N, C-alpha and C positions, 0 to 999 in steps of 0.2 A: 085604421088599416083593416082590410077585409081578411077573414080567415082563408080566403081562396088565393091570396097573394103569395107569390113565390113558392107554390106547392105546399103551403101550410096545411091545407086540408088533407093532403096525402100523408103528411107526417102524423097528423092526428089519427087518421085511419090506421096507419101502420102501428102506432103506439097502442091503439085499442086492440088490434089483432095480437100484438106481442103480449099485452097484459092478459088477454083472454087465454092464450096458450099456456102461460104460467099458471093461471087460475085452474084451467082444466087439468093440468098435470099434478098440481099440488093441493087441490081442494079436498082430497080424501086422505086422512091420516093413515100411515102405514108404519109398522115397526122398523122397517128397513127401507133404504133408498132404492127405488125401482130403477131399472135400466133407463127408462124414459126420462125420469127426473135427472139422473146423472148426465145423460146425453144433452139435455137442455141446458143445465148449469154449465157443463163443460164447453158448450158452444159459445156462451157469453163470457165466462170467467176463466176458461182455459185450465181446468183442474189437471188435465193430463200434461200440461206444459210447465208445471211447477218445477223449479230447479233447486238443487241443494246449494249450500254455500260453496262447496268445492266446484260444482258445475259452473256457477256464476263467476267464480274467480277465474276459471279457465277461459270462459267466454270473454271476460274483460281483458285478460292477458293477451288473448289473440287479437282483440280490437286494438289494444295499445301497440302491439307489435306491428300490425298493419298500418296504424297511424304514423308510427316512427319511421317505417320504411317508405311511406309515401312522401314524407317531408324531405328525404334525401334527394 
């Protein structure tokens, strides 16, 4: 199979660019996390979207209520 099949080369290029961006931002040690580092990590791992147990319980409670009401 050719690396050009099904856009594989585009995926390889995108992965290289992705890795390069992480390298550029994290290649120098700093004592604190920079805004640029935080923003990049937040983009991929959603640090600003972390929920507490109470928030998750409320979300699941709302989902269960909607599910039960839909069944009627």
